[in-house]
N, C-alpha and C positions, 0 to 999 in steps of 0.2 A: 568707512562711513564716518561722517562728522556731523556735529550739530551746530546750527546757527540760531542764536538767541533772537527771539521775537518779542513783541509786546505781550501783555496779558499772561506772562509767565509760561509761554509756550516756546517750543523749539521746532525747527524744520530739520529734517534729515536730508543730507546731500552726500554725493560721492566725494571721495577725497580729492579727485581731480578738479571738481567744481568749487571746492570750498574757498580757495584763495580769492577767486574773482567775485563770488557772491558775497563774501564777508567784507568787501569794500563798502557795502551799502547798509543803510539802516532799514531793516525789514520789520513789518508790522504783521500781526495776526489779524485776519479779517474773516468773519463768518458769513458764508454765502450759501443759501439753501441748506442750512443745517450742518455745513462742513467748514472747518477752518482751513484757510489757505494763507500762504505768505505773499505779501505784496510790498511794493515800494512805490514812491512817487519820483518821477523824473521831470525836471523843469524843461519844457520845450521852448517857451518864450518867457518873458518877464511875468506875464499874468496867466500863463497856461501850463498846467501840469498833466502828465500822462501817468496812468496807473500801469505798473508792470508786475505781473504775477510771476513768482519765482519759477514755477514749472514751465512757463512760456520762455523765460530767459534761458533756462537750461536746454530745452529742446529746440528753440529757435523755429518752432512751427508757427509762422505768422498767421496763416489763414486756415489752419486746421484746428479741430478740437483736440484736446488732450485728456486722456482718461487716466485716472489713478487706479490701477488694478485692484489694490487692497482697500479702496474707498477712503484712504487717509490722505487728505489734501496737503498735509505737512510732510508726507514721505515723498520727497522729491529725488529719490535715487533713480537713476535711469532705468533700472530693471522694473520699476514700478510705473513708468510712464509709457504710454503708447498713443499713437495717432489714431483717431477714430472719427466717425461721422456722428451726427446728432442721434440717430437711431441706436447706434452701438453704445453711445454714452448713456442714453436713457435705459437701455437694456441692462447696463452695469450699475444701475442705481439700486439702493436699498429700499425696503418698504417705507412709505411715508410715516412720519412720527405719529400721526393720528390714526394709523392703521389699527383696527380693533381686533383683527384675527391674529396679528403677529406674523402672518405669512404673506409673502408677495403674491399678488394676483388672487387673493382669497378674501371674500367678505360674506357676511350673513345675509341670506335672502329672507326678508321678513315674511313675505306672503307664503313662500314655499317652505319656510321653517327648515331650511337646509343651508349648507355652505355652497356658495357659487364660486366657480373657478373661471377666470377669464384672463386674457392677455392682449396687450395692445401691439399691433404690428401694421406698418404702413398706414398710419392714421385710421385704422379700423380696430374695433374691439372684437376679439374672437372669443365666443362663448365656448367653454370647455365642459360644462355640465354642472349639475347639482349633486351634492354629496352629503351623506349623513355624517361622515367623519371629516373634520377639518383637515386632518393630515392627508387623507386621500385626495382632497381638493388641492392641497399644496403639491402633492406628487404629480397630479395631472398638469399643474402649471409648470413644474420642473421639466417634465417630459417635452412639452411644447416649447418651452424656453430654449432647451438644448437644440431642438430641431430648427428653431427660427434664428437664434442668436449665437449659437456655438460658444466660443471662448468668452464672449461678453455676457453670457447668461449668468444672472445671480440666482442661485438656487435656494430653495427653502430647506432641502435636505441634501447637501452636497456629498455627504458620505455614502448615500445610498445609490448614487448614479455611477 
């Protein structure tokens, strides 16, 4: 594993076999949806530039989504990159930064004064129940996430599954 220096004091991790080719370019750190990625610009014509993300250059998946298994957009080692569809990529996302429960798929139900657990699947929101205990709601989410998303599921309690 080697490091490629980016802007903003960041580095990208790459496999030894990819280092020489990738290191020919000037890479920048860019934050997208709360995650840093490595990108570069490539001139297409005199007045047109194209953005190239490092993980796309490494995998050469032109029309597919690429998932960073460990959620680190700067870890571009091949073991950490996999082809996926939009649903799988969403399933492998962490809870939103404004999440008040700290658990994926869990929020406070003001009227019921309990924790509600729910999960999105095929553009539908699946209600999993109301719980007195926040962690029980999180475990309900985990159980359904494994059933629906398999290896792409991000779990609240990975050690208990």
